[in-house]
C-alpha positions in Angstrom: 117.1 122.8 100.9 120.8 121.9 101.1 120.2 118.2 101.9 117.5 118.1 99.1 119.8 119.7 96.6 122.7 117.4 97.4 120.4 114.4 97.2 119.2 115.5 93.8 122.7 115.9 92.4 123.8 112.5 93.8 120.9 110.7 92.1 121.8 112.2 88.8 125.5 111.4 89.2 124.5 107.9 90.3 123.0 107.3 86.8 126.0 108.5 84.9 128.7 107.1 87.2 127.5 104.0 89.1 125.0 103.1 86.4 127.8 103.1 83.9 129.9 100.9 86.2 127.0 98.4 86.7 126.5 98.3 82.9 130.2 97.5 82.4 130.0 94.6 84.9 127.1 93.0 83.0 128.6 93.7 79.5 125.8 94.4 77.0 126.3 93.1 73.5 124.3 94.7 70.7 125.3 91.8 68.3 122.9 89.5 70.2 119.3 89.5 68.9 116.8 90.6 71.6 113.7 88.5 72.5 111.5 91.0 70.7 113.3 90.1 67.4 114.0 86.4 68.0 110.6 85.5 69.4 108.3 88.0 67.8 104.6 87.1 68.3 102.9 90.5 67.9 101.4 90.3 71.4 104.1 90.3 74.1 107.3 89.9 72.1 107.7 92.9 69.7 110.0 95.9 69.3 108.8 99.3 70.5 110.5 102.7 70.1 113.1 103.3 72.8 111.4 106.3 74.3 108.1 104.4 74.6 109.9 101.5 76.3 111.4 103.9 78.9 108.0 105.6 79.5 106.2 102.3 79.9 108.9 100.8 82.2 108.8 104.0 84.3 105.0 103.9 84.7 105.0 100.1 85.2 107.3 100.4 88.2 106.1 103.7 89.6 102.4 103.9 90.0 101.8 105.8 93.3 104.6 103.9 95.0 107.2 106.7 94.9 104.6 109.2 95.9 102.6 107.6 98.7 105.6 105.6 100.0 107.9 108.7 100.1 105.2 110.7 101.9 104.7 108.1 104.6 108.4 107.3 104.8 109.3 111.0 105.3 107.3 110.8 108.6 110.5 109.3 110.0 112.4 112.5 109.1 115.5 113.3 107.0 116.9 109.8 107.4 114.5 109.0 104.5 116.8 111.1 102.2 119.7 108.6 102.8 117.5 105.6 102.0 116.1 107.1 98.8 119.5 108.2 97.5 121.7 105.3 98.5 119.0 102.7 98.1 118.1 103.8 94.6 121.6 104.0 93.3 123.2 101.0 94.9 120.3 98.7 95.4 117.1 99.5 93.4 118.5 100.7 90.1 121.1 97.9 90.1 118.4 95.3 91.0 116.2 96.6 88.1 118.9 96.8 85.5 120.4 93.4 86.2 117.1 91.6 86.5 115.9 93.1 83.2 119.2 92.4 81.4 119.3 88.8 82.6 115.7 88.3 81.4 116.7 89.8 78.0 119.8 87.7 77.8 117.7 84.6 78.6 115.0 85.2 76.0 112.7 87.3 78.1 112.1 84.8 80.9 110.0 85.8 83.9 111.3 86.3 87.4 110.4 82.8 88.8 112.4 81.3 85.9 115.4 83.5 86.8 115.2 82.4 90.4 114.8 78.8 89.3 117.9 78.9 87.1 120.2 80.3 89.7 118.8 79.3 93.1 117.1 76.0 92.3 113.8 74.4 91.2 112.3 74.5 94.7 113.0 78.2 94.9 111.3 78.6 91.5 108.1 77.0 92.8 108.1 79.2 95.9 108.8 82.3 93.8 106.0 81.3 91.3 103.4 81.2 94.0 104.9 84.2 95.8 105.0 86.4 92.6 101.4 85.4 91.5 100.0 86.2 94.9 101.9 89.5 95.1 100.8 90.6 91.6 97.1 89.9 92.4 97.5 91.9 95.6 98.9 94.8 93.5 95.9 94.5 91.1 93.4 94.6 94.1 95.2 97.4 96.0 95.5 99.6 92.9 91.8 99.4 92.0 90.3 100.5 95.3 92.3 103.7 95.9 91.7 105.3 92.5 88.1 104.1 92.5 87.5 105.8 95.9 88.9 109.1 94.6 86.9 108.9 91.4 83.8 108.2 93.4 84.4 111.4 95.4 85.1 113.6 92.4 82.6 112.1 89.9 79.8 110.5 91.9 77.4 108.3 89.9 74.3 107.5 92.1 74.1 107.5 95.9 75.5 105.5 98.8 78.1 102.9 97.8 77.0 102.9 94.2 79.6 105.4 92.9 82.4 103.3 94.4 81.1 100.0 93.0 80.6 101.7 89.6 84.2 102.9 89.4 85.6 99.6 90.6 83.7 97.8 87.8 84.9 100.4 85.2 88.5 100.1 86.3 88.4 96.3 86.4 86.9 96.1 82.9 89.8 98.2 81.7 92.2 95.7 83.5 90.6 92.9 81.6 91.0 94.5 78.2 94.6 95.8 78.9 95.7 92.4 80.2 94.5 90.5 77.2 95.4 93.0 74.4 98.8 93.1 72.6 101.2 95.4 74.5 101.4 98.0 71.7 97.6 98.4 71.4 96.7 100.0 74.7 99.8 100.1 77.0 102.1 101.3 74.2 99.7 104.2 73.3 98.4 105.6 76.6 101.2 104.9 79.1 103.7 107.4 77.6 101.0 110.1 78.2 100.5 109.2 81.8 104.3 108.8 82.4 104.9 112.3 81.0 102.2 113.7 83.3 103.8 112.0 86.3 107.3 113.3 85.4 105.9 116.8 84.6 104.2 117.0 88.0 107.4 116.1 89.8 109.4 118.7 87.8 106.8 121.4 88.4 106.9 120.7 92.2 110.7 120.7 92.0 110.7 124.2 90.4 108.2 125.4 93.1 110.5 124.2 95.8 113.2 126.4 94.6 110.8 129.3 94.0 109.3 129.1 97.5 112.4 127.9 99.3 110.4 126.6 102.2 111.9 125.5 105.6 112.9 121.9 105.4 114.6 119.4 107.7 118.3 118.8 107.0 120.2 115.6 107.5 122.2 117.3 110.3 119.0 117.8 112.3 119.4 114.2 113.3 118.5 110.7 112.1 116.0 110.1 114.8 112.3 109.5 114.4 111.2 113.1 113.7 107.6 112.0 113.1 107.2 110.5 116.5 108.8 113.6 118.0 106.9 116.4 116.1 103.8 114.7 114.7 102.7 112.7 117.8 102.7 109.4 115.9 102.1 106.8 118.6 103.1 103.2 118.5 105.3 103.8 115.5 107.7 101.0 114.7 111.4 101.8 114.7 113.1 103.2 111.7 115.0 100.0 111.3 113.3 98.1 109.6 110.0 100.1 109.1 111.5 102.9 106.9 113.0 100.3 104.5 109.6 98.6 104.1 107.6 101.8 103.8 109.8 103.4 101.1 110.1 100.6 98.5 109.4 102.2 95.1 111.9 105.1 95.1 114.6 103.0 96.7 114.3 99.3 95.9 111.2 97.2 95.0 111.0 93.5 94.2 107.8 94.2 92.2 110.0 95.9 89.6 111.7 92.6 88.8 108.3 91.2 87.7 107.8 94.2 85.4 111.3 94.4 83.8 110.8 91.2 81.7 107.8 92.9 80.0 110.0 95.5 78.5 113.0 93.1 78.0 110.7 91.5 75.4 110.2 94.9 73.6 113.7 96.3 73.3 115.8 96.6 70.1 119.2 96.2 71.6 121.0 95.5 74.9 122.6 98.9 75.3 119.1 100.4 75.9 119.1 98.5 79.2 120.8 101.3 81.2 118.5 104.1 80.2 115.4 101.9 80.4 116.0 99.9 83.5 118.6 101.8 85.5 117.3 105.2 84.2 113.7 104.6 85.0 114.6 103.6 88.6 116.7 106.8 89.0 113.7 108.8 87.6 111.5 107.1 90.2 114.0 108.0 92.9 113.8 111.6 91.8 110.0 111.6 92.0 110.2 110.0 95.5 112.8 112.6 96.5 110.5 115.5 95.5 107.5 114.1 97.3 109.5 113.3 100.4 110.7 116.9 100.5 107.3 118.5 99.8 105.6 116.3 102.5 108.4 117.2 105.0 107.5 120.9 104.6 103.8 120.1 104.7 104.0 118.1 108.0 107.0 119.4 109.9 106.9 123.1 109.0 103.2 123.9 108.9 102.7 123.7 105.2 99.2 122.2 105.9 98.3 125.5 107.6 99.2 127.5 104.5 97.3 125.2 102.1 94.4 124.2 104.4 93.6 127.1 106.7 90.1 125.9 107.3 91.2 122.5 108.5 89.4 121.5 111.7 92.4 119.8 113.3 91.9 121.8 116.5 88.6 119.9 117.0 90.0 116.6 115.9 91.7 114.0 118.1 93.5 112.7 115.0 97.2 113.3 114.4 98.3 115.1 111.3 99.2 111.9 109.5 95.8 110.4 110.2 93.9 113.5 109.0 96.1 114.2 106.0 96.4 110.9 104.2 98.9 110.5 101.4 96.3 111.0 98.6 95.0 114.1 100.4 98.5 115.6 100.7 99.0 115.1 96.9 95.7 116.8 96.1 96.3 119.7 98.5 99.9 120.4 97.5 99.2 120.1 93.7 96.2 122.4 93.8 97.7 124.8 96.3 101.0 125.2 94.4 100.1 124.5 90.8 96.4 125.6 90.6 94.0 124.0 88.2 96.8 122.3 86.3 98.1 120.9 89.5 94.7 119.4 90.3 94.6 117.7 86.9 98.2 116.4 87.4 97.2 115.2 90.9 94.3 113.3 89.4 96.6 111.6 86.9 99.1 110.9 89.7 96.7 109.3 92.2 94.2 107.9 89.8 95.8 107.0 86.5 99.2 105.9 87.9 97.9 103.2 90.2 95.5 101.9 87.5 98.4 101.5 85.1 100.5 99.6 87.7 97.5 97.4 88.4 96.9 96.4 84.8 100.6 95.6 84.2 100.7 93.6 87.4 97.9 91.3 86.1 99.6 91.2 82.7 102.8 90.1 84.3 100.9 87.6 86.4 99.5 86.1 83.1 102.9 85.9 81.5 104.5 84.3 84.6 101.9 81.5 84.7 102.1 81.1 80.9 105.9 80.7 81.1 105.5 78.2 84.0 103.3 76.0 81.9 104.8 76.7 78.5 101.5 78.1 77.2 101.7 80.0 73.9 100.0 83.4 74.4 99.3 84.3 70.8 95.9 82.6 70.7 93.3 84.7 72.7 91.7 81.5 74.0 94.9 80.5 75.9 95.2 84.0 77.3 91.7 83.7 78.6 92.4 80.3 80.2 95.0 81.9 82.4 93.3 85.3 82.9 89.8 84.2 84.1 91.1 82.6 87.4 93.3 85.6 87.9 90.4 88.0 87.5 88.1 86.0 89.8 90.6 85.9 92.6 91.5 89.6 92.3 87.8 90.6 92.2 87.2 88.6 95.4 90.1 90.4 97.1 88.5 93.7 96.0 85.2 93.1 97.6 86.8 91.6 100.7 88.4 95.0 101.1 85.0 96.7 100.7 83.5 94.6 103.5 86.4 95.2 105.9 87.2 98.9 106.7 90.9 98.3 107.7 91.6 95.6 105.1 93.2 98.1 102.7 95.9 99.0 105.3 96.4 95.3 106.2 96.8 94.3 102.6 99.2 97.2 101.9 101.4 96.3 104.9 101.7 92.7 103.8 102.2 93.9 100.2 105.1 96.0 101.4 106.8 93.1 103.1 106.1 90.7 100.2 107.4 93.3 97.8 110.8 93.7 99.6 111.1 89.9 100.1 110.7 89.5 96.4 113.8 91.8 96.0 115.7 89.5 98.3 115.1 86.5 96.1 116.0 88.6 93.0 119.2 90.0 94.5 120.5 86.5 95.6 119.7 85.1 92.1 121.5 88.0 90.4 124.5 87.4 92.8 124.7 83.8 91.8 124.4 84.7 88.1 127.3 87.2 88.4 129.4 84.7 90.3 128.9 82.0 87.6 129.9 84.5 85.0 133.0 85.4 87.1 131.8 89.0 87.3 132.0 91.5 90.3 129.1 90.0 92.3 129.7 92.3 95.3 127.4 94.9 93.7 124.4 92.7 94.5 125.7 90.7 97.4 125.8 93.6 99.8 122.2 94.8 98.9 121.0 91.1 99.1 122.5 90.8 102.6 121.0 94.1 103.8 117.5 93.4 102.4 117.6 89.9 103.9 118.2 91.4 107.3 115.4 94.0 106.8 112.7 91.6 105.7 113.6 89.0 108.3 113.5 91.6 111.1 110.2 93.0 109.9 108.4 89.6 109.7 109.7 88.6 113.2 108.9 91.9 115.0 106.3 93.9 113.1 102.9 94.2 114.7 101.3 92.9 111.5 103.4 89.8 111.6 104.8 87.8 114.6 105.1 90.8 116.8 108.1 89.7 118.9 110.4 92.2 120.6 112.6 94.1 118.1 115.8 93.0 119.9 114.8 89.4 119.0 114.0 90.5 115.5 117.4 92.1 115.0 119.1 89.0 116.3 117.1 86.7 114.1 117.7 89.0 111.1 121.5 88.9 111.7 121.5 85.1 112.0 119.4 84.5 108.9 121.5 86.9 106.9 124.7 85.2 108.0 123.2 81.8 107.1 122.4 83.0 103.6 125.8 84.5 103.2 127.6 81.5 104.4 125.5 79.3 102.1 126.5 81.5 99.1 130.2 81.4 99.9 130.1 77.6 100.6 128.5 77.1 97.1 130.8 79.6 95.5 134.0 78.0 97.0 132.8 74.5 96.0 131.8 75.6 92.5 135.1 77.2 91.7 137.1 74.3 93.4 135.4 71.9 91.0 136.0 74.3 88.1 139.7 74.5 89.0 140.1 70.7 89.2 138.3 70.3 85.8 140.4 73.0 84.1 143.7 71.8 85.7 142.9 68.2 84.5 142.2 69.3 81.0 145.3 71.5 80.8 147.5 68.5 81.8 145.8 66.5 79.1 
């Protein structure tokens, strides 16, 4: 419990200390009118109460990411604590805050436009396609998992009928939520689900201190504990697999597609730190709790206490294959929190992914609308964009149904694409800060690290090129150096030209 407690304290201090520092680097100005005031349209641009904006932002970026990702990431052992704490404070929350504030400062522009302004038009085109594909993947991924759970709990019919029924119900909700003004559905129900997700994490946090279970500590070693104790075979090395598995809860490029949604609904710029930085720290706290609970469940026999009738002795499956992340959530919540825990678990593994899926498709609509300068106030223009999005997402859904392993495949590619999105965002923010003559190191270092992680993964992962990891590490270092050299080459040239211009004008 010592490592867990220290991690908990560090995350909270991170908000008050480093978050304040990051805010001072950007320099919010409440005299500036926000996009919700300047560009009010009653659909996407409008001002919501600050507490609602926080709750919506938190649920938009969270979903099941900080739960499922943390559970699977903790299979690597206590090294996951380091990534959740350091990644959240110095990378994820900084990434979310600055991307949201730049969007707000620039009139609520979407992520591809941020990338285009600070990296270039070609990068904007790549990011536009990249973001749209990623968001449709999110929409598809976050329909099947809750629909499967609902079909098991509330069957309607026989065979595959319950699953198809719930897929259609969830997808119909997606259509309505994507098209409706943000305050009509999202603004009303999201705060309820967000409170439930936070309450579940707080309840488990209390239970951890009540039960004081045996937990792995950081001094037990930073080796792959899952491979050692759980018998996970063919596991990819911690570097880079851990940093792809735990995205939400540390850093996630998907968040930068969501921040502009709330940048369009805020009253003033000083709300940025509690909304953007604060919601990411909150997500980190949720991830920390679930990482800790799952480490007890897997490494110290928690599954025996909660599931005494499990037939693992007759199964050739490993613990991680038998107890999937959703099953861990259900067993822990029901075992520790009773009936209330079961209800919270349903909200966590059913409602949370649904709410991430609908805002993903909403963000997809807005990104395309921004790219083609299409006014989204008329419902007809919203439909022009949404119909193709819904068709493609629906096709991805039923492709998953026809391919048993397709969900895992899509999730792995989603994980890499998600982190690669953060690379584009971090480099764009770094250029922005450099242009403003601000302390750009706060995003330069995370940009370099995530460039290395994503490059190594795509070169060496079994779901990608599959080359030897020694080659992947070398390629990752080379690509990171090339990006860094390109940045400093641009930076030196830019300020050399500025110096010449300013020197010439001063002489005149």
